[in-house]
Structure formats: structure tokens, C-alpha cells
C-alpha distance (Angstrom), angle and dihedral (degrees) to the residues before:
residue distance angle dihedral
X1 . . .
X2 3.82 . .
X3 3.82 116.3 .
X4 3.76 111.9 -107.0
X5 3.86 120.9 -118.1
X6 3.80 91.5 -148.2
X7 3.80 146.1 -23.9
X8 3.72 124.1 -127.1
X9 3.85 97.2 -141.7
X10 3.80 130.9 72.2
X11 3.81 124.1 -135.5
X12 3.75 131.5 -150.8
X13 3.85 133.1 -169.3
X14 3.73 143.9 149.1
X15 3.82 106.8 -95.0
X16 3.79 95.6 -167.8
X17 3.86 125.8 68.1
X18 3.83 113.9 -80.4
X19 3.79 116.2 -105.4
X20 3.77 140.4 64.6
X21 3.85 115.5 -41.2
X22 3.72 142.1 139.6
X23 3.84 93.8 -89.4
X24 3.85 137.7 1.8
X25 3.83 126.0 -156.2
X26 3.78 121.2 -143.9
X27 3.75 116.3 -165.0
X28 3.85 130.4 -156.1
X29 3.79 127.0 -173.1
X30 3.72 130.0 -179.2
X31 3.76 146.6 63.6
X32 3.78 93.2 -60.1
X33 3.88 98.6 41.9
X34 3.77 95.6 103.9
X35 3.78 95.0 43.9
X36 3.78 92.7 48.1
X37 3.79 93.4 51.1
X38 3.78 90.9 40.2
X39 3.82 88.0 60.2
X40 3.86 90.1 55.2
X41 3.84 94.3 41.8
X42 3.84 112.2 67.0
X43 3.85 94.2 166.8
X44 3.81 93.1 83.4
X45 3.81 143.3 -0.5
X46 3.81 101.2 -106.4
X47 3.93 90.2 -164.2
X48 3.83 87.3 68.9
X49 3.77 95.5 49.0
X50 3.83 125.6 91.9
X51 3.75 124.9 -111.3
X52 3.76 120.3 -93.3
X53 3.85 94.3 29.4
X54 3.78 130.4 123.9
X55 3.83 127.5 -139.3
X56 3.79 130.3 -164.6
X57 3.80 122.1 -148.3
X58 3.81 149.9 104.0
X59 3.82 122.2 -57.9
X60 3.80 113.7 -141.3
X61 3.78 134.6 -174.5
X62 3.86 98.5 -153.5
X63 3.90 100.7 -52.2
X64 3.76 96.6 -22.5
X65 3.85 114.9 101.6
X66 3.84 111.4 -132.3
X67 3.70 100.2 179.8
X68 3.79 146.7 -50.2
X69 3.83 107.5 -100.2
X70 3.85 149.3 149.4
X71 3.77 122.4 -98.0
X72 3.80 117.1 -151.9
X73 3.86 112.8 -163.7
X74 3.81 126.0 -155.2
X75 3.70 115.3 171.7
X76 3.81 123.3 -155.6
X77 2.99 132.7 -61.6
X78 3.83 91.9 15.9
X79 3.75 97.2 70.0
X80 3.76 141.9 88.4
X81 3.89 94.6 -95.9
X82 3.82 96.0 32.6
X83 3.84 88.7 -116.2
X84 3.82 131.4 91.7
X85 3.79 103.0 -68.3
X86 3.88 125.5 -170.8
X87 3.77 123.6 -174.5
X88 3.88 120.3 -160.6
X89 3.79 114.5 -156.5
X90 3.77 105.2 -160.6
X91 3.79 135.4 164.5
X92 3.87 113.5 -71.8
X93 3.79 98.9 -109.7
X94 3.82 111.9 126.9
X95 3.76 88.2 -143.3
X96 3.84 93.2 54.5
X97 3.87 92.4 47.1
X98 3.78 91.6 50.7
X99 3.78 93.1 49.2
X100 3.75 91.3 51.7
X101 3.82 93.4 47.3
X102 3.85 89.7 49.8
X103 3.74 90.4 50.1
X104 3.87 89.8 51.7
X105 3.83 91.0 49.3
X106 3.85 90.8 47.9
X107 3.86 87.7 53.8
X108 3.84 94.0 52.2
X109 3.75 111.7 -75.2
X110 3.75 128.0 116.9
X111 3.82 131.3 -147.3
X112 3.82 111.7 -89.7
X113 3.81 120.7 -119.5
X114 3.87 118.9 -126.2
X115 3.81 109.9 -68.7
X116 3.81 93.0 0.8
X117 3.82 95.1 134.7
X118 3.69 92.0 53.0
X119 3.90 91.2 43.3
X120 3.79 87.9 55.2
X121 3.87 89.6 48.8
X122 3.85 86.7 55.9
X123 3.76 95.6 45.8
X124 3.79 91.3 52.0
X125 3.79 92.8 50.0
X126 3.73 96.9 -108.5
X127 3.78 92.6 122.8
X128 3.75 132.5 9.8
X129 3.84 118.5 -127.6
X130 3.76 96.3 -94.3
X131 3.86 91.3 50.8
X132 3.83 89.2 47.3
X133 3.81 92.7 52.6
X134 3.87 87.6 48.1
X135 3.82 89.1 60.8
X136 3.81 88.6 63.7
X137 3.80 90.3 46.9
X138 3.82 90.0 52.4
X139 3.81 90.9 53.3
X140 3.77 90.5 48.0
X141 3.79 96.5 43.3
X142 3.82 114.8 120.9
X143 3.77 103.3 173.6
X144 3.77 136.9 47.1
X145 3.85 91.9 -111.0
X146 3.88 93.8 51.5
X147 3.82 90.8 48.0
X148 3.88 93.3 49.3
X149 3.87 91.2 48.2
X150 3.77 91.8 49.6
X151 3.79 93.9 45.1
X152 3.80 92.0 51.0
X153 3.82 89.0 56.0
X154 3.77 94.4 44.2
X155 3.79 91.8 52.1
X156 3.74 87.2 56.6
X157 3.82 101.2 -105.0
X158 3.84 92.1 134.1
X159 3.72 97.1 37.7
X160 3.76 94.9 49.4
X161 3.82 91.8 57.8
X162 3.69 92.6 46.5
X163 3.85 96.0 48.1
X164 3.75 92.8 50.2
X165 3.83 91.2 54.3
X166 3.83 90.6 42.6
X167 3.89 92.1 51.6
X168 3.86 91.7 50.5
X169 3.82 91.9 46.8
X170 3.81 89.7 49.9
X171 3.73 90.2 53.7
X172 3.69 92.6 55.1
X173 3.74 91.5 42.5
X174 3.86 89.5 54.9
X175 3.82 90.8 52.4
X176 3.83 91.6 49.1
X177 3.78 90.8 49.4
X178 3.77 89.0 48.4
X179 3.81 89.6 55.1
X180 3.84 88.2 60.1
X181 3.77 90.1 62.6
X182 3.84 87.5 57.7
X183 3.75 97.3 39.1
X184 3.82 94.0 130.2
X185 3.84 91.5 56.1
X186 3.86 94.6 54.8
X187 3.80 96.0 -133.0
X188 3.83 130.7 151.8
X189 3.82 120.8 -148.9
X190 3.80 94.4 170.9
X191 3.80 116.5 73.9
X192 3.82 102.0 -129.5
X193 3.81 92.8 -160.3
X194 3.91 92.1 54.2
X195 3.81 89.6 43.1
X196 3.80 90.8 52.2
X197 3.87 91.0 52.9
X198 3.76 89.6 49.9
X199 3.80 92.2 50.7
X200 3.84 88.0 51.1
X201 3.87 90.7 50.0
X202 3.77 91.4 49.9
X203 3.74 91.3 46.6
X204 3.83 90.5 52.1
X205 3.83 91.9 48.8
X206 3.80 92.6 47.1
X207 3.72 93.6 48.0
X208 3.85 90.3 52.3
X209 3.76 92.4 49.1
X210 3.89 93.2 46.9
X211 3.82 88.9 50.0
X212 3.79 92.6 50.5
X213 3.80 90.0 61.1
X214 3.80 91.6 82.1
X215 3.82 89.0 57.4
X216 3.82 91.2 40.2
X217 3.77 90.8 53.6
X218 3.83 89.5 51.8
X219 3.85 91.1 50.2
X220 3.81 93.8 46.5
X221 3.85 103.4 37.5
X222 3.72 104.0 21.8
X223 3.84 129.6 -131.3
X224 3.80 129.0 -73.5
X225 3.83 110.9 -136.9
X226 3.79 119.5 -171.2
X227 3.75 113.6 -158.0
X228 3.82 102.3 -149.2
X229 3.81 133.2 179.3
X230 3.78 149.0 111.0
X231 3.77 120.8 -57.0
X232 3.79 112.9 -74.8
X233 3.81 95.3 13.2
X234 3.70 88.0 127.0
X235 3.88 103.3 -100.0
X236 3.78 93.9 142.9
X237 3.74 93.9 46.3
X238 3.81 88.6 51.7
X239 3.74 92.9 49.0
X240 3.90 89.9 50.4
X241 3.89 89.8 49.0
X242 3.76 93.2 49.7
X243 3.81 92.0 49.0
X244 3.77 93.6 39.4
X245 3.72 90.6 -132.3
X246 3.81 139.0 83.9
X247 3.79 98.9 -100.7
X248 3.80 101.0 142.3
X249 3.82 127.0 49.2
X250 3.76 111.3 -106.8
X251 3.76 119.0 -152.7
X252 3.83 140.0 153.8
X253 3.72 89.2 -132.8
X254 3.86 109.4 100.4
X255 3.81 114.2 -120.7
X256 3.75 97.4 28.6
X257 3.79 92.8 137.5
X258 3.84 105.9 65.4
X259 3.80 98.7 169.9
X260 3.80 139.3 29.4
X261 3.89 119.1 -83.6
X262 3.79 117.4 -159.2
X263 3.82 126.7 -162.5
X264 3.82 133.0 159.9
X265 3.90 129.7 -129.0
X266 3.72 133.4 177.6
X267 3.86 115.6 -131.5
X268 3.88 115.4 178.7
X269 3.81 93.1 -25.8
X270 3.79 95.4 -48.1
X271 3.85 121.2 112.1
X272 3.81 112.8 -133.9
X273 3.81 115.5 -165.4
X274 3.80 101.6 -153.8
X275 3.74 119.0 -153.2
X276 3.75 119.1 -165.7
X277 3.70 108.0 -159.7
X278 3.76 137.9 -163.9
X279 3.83 112.3 -87.0
X280 3.79 112.8 -93.4
X281 3.75 116.5 -124.4
X282 3.74 119.1 147.3
X283 3.77 97.4 -149.2
X284 3.83 114.9 61.0
X285 3.79 132.7 129.1
X286 3.71 93.7 -155.5
X287 3.78 107.7 107.7
X288 3.87 94.9 -158.8
X289 3.83 91.4 47.7
X290 3.85 90.6 49.3
X291 3.76 90.2 55.3
X292 3.82 90.5 49.1
X293 3.84 89.9 50.4
X294 3.81 90.9 52.8
X295 3.78 90.2 49.4
X296 3.81 89.4 49.1
X297 3.77 91.7 55.7
X298 3.74 91.7 48.0
X299 3.85 92.1 50.9
X300 3.79 88.7 48.7
X301 3.85 91.5 56.5
X302 3.85 92.4 46.8
X303 3.84 97.3 46.0
X304 3.86 124.7 103.3
X305 3.77 88.7 -141.4
X306 3.84 133.4 19.1
X307 3.77 121.8 -152.0
X308 3.74 102.9 -161.7
X309 3.84 108.0 -162.8
X310 3.76 123.0 -163.5
X311 3.81 137.1 172.0
X312 3.81 110.1 -105.8
X313 3.83 86.3 -140.8
X314 3.87 89.5 68.0
X315 3.86 118.6 101.1
X316 3.82 117.4 -83.9
X317 3.80 92.8 -130.5
X318 3.85 89.3 54.8
X319 3.82 90.6 54.9
X320 3.79 91.5 47.3
X321 3.77 91.1 53.7
X322 3.81 88.4 46.8
X323 3.77 91.3 53.4
X324 3.78 89.9 52.6
X325 3.73 91.9 49.6
X326 3.74 92.8 52.4
X327 3.80 92.3 48.0
X328 3.79 89.4 52.6
X329 3.82 88.2 69.9
X330 3.83 91.3 50.5
X331 3.82 90.5 -127.0
X332 3.76 128.9 163.4
X333 3.78 100.5 -117.6
X334 3.80 146.6 165.6
X335 3.80 118.9 -148.5
X336 3.79 109.4 -142.7
X337 3.85 125.7 -170.7
X338 3.79 111.5 -155.8
X339 3.79 136.3 -168.4
X340 3.89 98.5 44.9
X341 3.74 83.5 151.5
X342 3.83 89.0 72.3
X343 3.76 100.8 36.7
X344 3.80 101.4 30.3
X345 3.76 125.9 -106.1
X346 3.86 99.7 -114.7
X347 3.81 92.0 42.4
X348 3.83 90.3 51.0
X349 3.80 92.5 50.1
X350 3.77 89.8 48.7
X351 3.77 92.9 49.2
X352 3.81 93.4 52.0
X353 3.82 96.5 39.8
X354 3.83 108.5 142.9
X355 3.79 93.5 32.1
X356 3.83 102.5 106.7
X357 3.74 129.6 -131.7
X358 3.87 101.7 5.0
X359 3.77 114.8 160.2
X360 3.78 110.5 -147.3
X361 3.78 117.0 -148.3
X362 3.78 145.2 157.0
X363 3.84 106.6 -141.9
X364 3.85 90.5 -177.4
X365 3.86 91.4 56.7
X366 3.78 98.0 32.3
X367 3.83 92.9 -120.3
X368 3.80 120.7 161.4
X369 3.81 92.4 -6.1
X370 3.79 90.1 131.3
X371 3.83 88.9 54.9
X372 3.82 88.2 52.7
X373 3.82 90.8 50.7
X374 3.87 90.9 51.1
X375 3.77 88.9 49.8
X376 3.86 91.9 51.1
X377 3.79 90.0 51.8
X378 3.82 91.5 47.7
X379 3.83 92.7 47.9
X380 3.80 89.2 54.9
X381 3.78 100.3 42.2
X382 3.84 95.0 36.0
X383 3.71 92.9 -150.9
X384 3.81 95.7 -46.9
X385 3.73 111.5 143.8
X386 3.89 118.0 -138.4
X387 3.82 102.9 -126.7
X388 3.80 137.2 143.8
X389 3.76 90.2 -78.7
X390 3.77 115.8 120.0
X391 3.76 115.2 -89.8
X392 3.84 118.9 -173.4
X393 3.80 113.5 -130.0
X394 3.75 101.1 159.2
X395 3.80 118.6 90.0
X396 3.87 90.3 -153.1
X397 3.77 91.1 57.2
X398 3.93 91.0 45.3
X399 3.83 92.3 55.1
X400 3.78 93.5 45.8
X401 3.84 89.4 50.8
X402 3.77 90.2 51.1
X403 3.81 91.4 52.3
X404 3.78 87.0 47.1
X405 3.69 92.0 52.9
X406 3.83 90.7 54.5
X407 3.82 89.2 50.9
X408 3.82 90.7 51.5
X409 3.84 89.8 53.2
X410 3.78 90.4 52.6
X411 3.85 90.5 48.4
X412 3.76 91.0 51.0
X413 3.86 92.3 47.0
X414 3.81 88.6 49.0
X415 3.85 90.8 52.6
X416 3.79 91.3 48.6
X417 3.83 92.0 47.5
X418 3.83 90.9 44.2
X419 3.86 90.8 -129.8
X420 3.87 118.5 -175.8
X421 3.76 118.6 -80.2
X422 3.78 94.7 -112.1
X423 3.78 91.5 59.1
X424 3.81 91.6 45.3
X425 3.72 90.8 50.2
X426 3.80 90.6 56.7
X427 3.79 92.0 56.1
X428 3.81 90.0 47.3
X429 3.76 91.9 52.0
X430 3.85 90.8 51.4
X431 3.79 89.1 51.9
X432 3.81 91.8 49.0
X433 3.76 90.5 49.4
X434 3.78 94.2 58.2
X435 3.80 91.2 44.4
X436 3.79 89.5 52.0
X437 3.77 91.6 47.3
X438 3.82 90.3 63.9
X439 3.84 97.4 50.1
X440 3.78 97.7 33.9
X441 3.83 102.4 -106.6
X442 3.81 87.2 118.6
X443 3.88 112.3 42.2
X444 3.76 141.4 135.4
X445 3.75 133.4 -157.0
X446 3.88 96.8 -101.5
X447 3.83 91.1 51.4
X448 3.82 93.3 50.7
X449 3.81 92.8 45.1
X450 3.78 89.2 51.0
X451 3.78 95.7 48.3
X452 3.83 97.9 44.5
X453 3.82 93.5 41.7
X454 3.84 87.4 70.6
X455 3.85 90.5 61.7
X456 3.75 125.3 90.7
X457 3.79 121.0 -99.2
X458 3.80 108.9 -97.3
X459 3.74 97.4 34.7
């Protein structure tokens, strides 16, 4: 779809969360934005004011005072959307906000659809599609890591890399297409050796970006952590210590936790969704406890990370069998020995010498909990350092890159097989298509509607 040079309607929406607050901001964008607000703002003629200025005065609908507010003026093209944009800062009464929006509609505006301001920014070339989607990620960010990843994409870090590769690929594509016009003369304008090196470079970059999606998914959506273990191993105590509050009932009676309890904590910028499960014991006559055990096993299989807690007073052979059973499911796990306050830390380490990677803690006395947290982060990041490098957090980008990777394999095979230029050109076009889908050079109406419908209204 071609990017539009302008729309003939003007949109309005509340840009701050609905509800009572100190102030609310109402945003307008479009050809009539200044005229509409000018009709409601008798204090000054906004047409005579410079862009990027603010003005204080009363807002009136005919002779009725709506509110006293602040008008922020952004004239095209120096605005977020590339159109004339006016923001009205009014008092935070829902009633006042609604009256002002109704007055704007009466004067020629219409209510904005979800994400329509950012959609207009994309259509007017202010942002590419990857940057536009990053705006929604910034709004939804709830950790430092997710914010930094979204900001890096919005600033164009991801797009710049892709655009450079796309431009180089287009140049080679143009030369190969040119060869088709001289097919009878058997000439080559595109250096196949250079092209082969470019394809390898793009493959390397694509593979790196695809691999980063696992980390990106962790940063964006968090990690589900199932705390698993036998009854009375101290799972609920550990949950309470990690949360620094009494969330789960703690008791010496085995089987106290009958169902899963879920809570969220932030460790080093990563969200961990902790799931305290019912104690796993395979021989119980309690019907409710049996159902809880089955649910615990299911949560364990679904979790991104399993923290398997055991009492260091248990037999070493039992823990060895337990380790083998967890590994049978091919799970990402940490083996945690609890209650070193009762058995002694050095004695516990000596007892389990030879069993690798056990973290020894005392949940009751809050000992070595920070070590456990560090190991949880390490288990998720697997040594990957959070830097300013590009990390894929968007599933749409991930799938486009996967398809692009397949196209690159076909191009490479074509070069190896010395296939005709017309067939090679088809594979290159397919690769360019998926590259363009990410940044928005290739779009359609349905795709844009779907992407921007997930934004909040007013952004």
C-alpha cells in the first residue's frame, strides 16, 4: 500500500488514561485540528501562533465555558503524526473531558480508532512500521529491560540494519533483472561472488535476529517459574521470601498447598511469574491433593524454568533419581537444596558432593536467596548480555525473518546450482518482500488495521 500524503478528516481522542486525575490530555490530528480548537478557544487566534507553542485560556462551546486549559500547538509537518496536531490539557474530570471531546466532534472531528495517531505517523513517513510497533511496546513495558529493547527499536536500531541490507539486495536484484534484458548476449552485470558474500552476510544477521527472539520473548512477556517439590520441602516459604511478603500459607503439615499460587517479581529487569504448586507425592489417598499434584506436574511441563526444591535431609540417591526424572522431560531447571539451617550448610554440601549444580539455601532464614535469584536470571539469559544490540520481541517480525531465512537458503542454492537469472530474481523478490513487511515498505490495509488495532486509543 502506498503511504498517503494526507487525510481529509480530523481525529480526536483522550490521550491519557480514563478516570479522575489532576489533568487529562485530549489530542487532535488532521487538516482541521487547528480550526476546530480555534473555534473553542476565543483567547487567541491559533492560526497566528507559531508551532511548538503553548497557550492558556478558557475553552468555550459557543457561550458555555467548558474549562480553563492549556493548548499545545504542533503544526505540520513538525508533529508526531506529520499533520497539524493540537493537544488540550484540561482538568482531569471525566465529565469535562467528555464535554470537550463532544465539542470537538460537533466542530468537525471524529473519534480516533485505536492506534490511529501512530498509524498516521507511519503513513506520513514519521516512523517505519517496526518503529511504530515499538511505540506500543514502550507503552506496555513494565521492566527496564523491556523498555530499553523497545526504545532501541523505536530509535531505528533494528530498522537501520534491515534497510541497509535491503538496499544492497535491491542493487543486486536490479543488476540481475538488467541481465534478463540482455539474455541473448550472455552477459553478467551482477558479480556472483560479491552477491554470494552478501547473501552469507544477510543469513548471518538474520540467524542472529531469529535467535534473539527467545531472549526478546523473555524480556517482553516474562518467565514462568514452577516451584516444584515434595510436600513440606519449603516451597511456600520460598515463595514468601522471594516476594518479601506472606502470600502462601506456611505449615508443617504436608499437603497444605492444594492448588497453584501465582505471583510476579522483577529480578534484574526480568519478570518472573512464580507458581507455587502442590507438593508432589505419588501415593496419596486425598482426592483433592491428588488433583493438585496432577496440576503441579502439568505446570512443571509448561514452565520456562523449574525450581525443584528438596529438603537437604532427604537421601542422596533419592535426589539423584529426582534429577534424572526432571531431565527426562528436557526442562530448564534449577535444583535447590533447602533447610541448611537444620542440617548444616557444610554438612549438606559434603553429603551431596558429586551432584552437580545444587544451590543450597535456607528459605526460613533467608540465606543465599540472592544467589538463587542470580542463578534464575542466568538460567533464563544463558549468558546473553543485555546491551544496545537489536533484540527481536515482536512475533510478526520473528515469523517474517523465518520466511526470509528460507528465501536466503533458496537464493544460495540457486547460486550454487547456477540457475538462470529469472529464477534467481524470483527468490530475491521473495526475500525483499519479507524484509519490506517488517519495516513497512510492503503492507496492505488488513495488515495495518490488525497491527494498529492492538494500540490504545489516543496513541
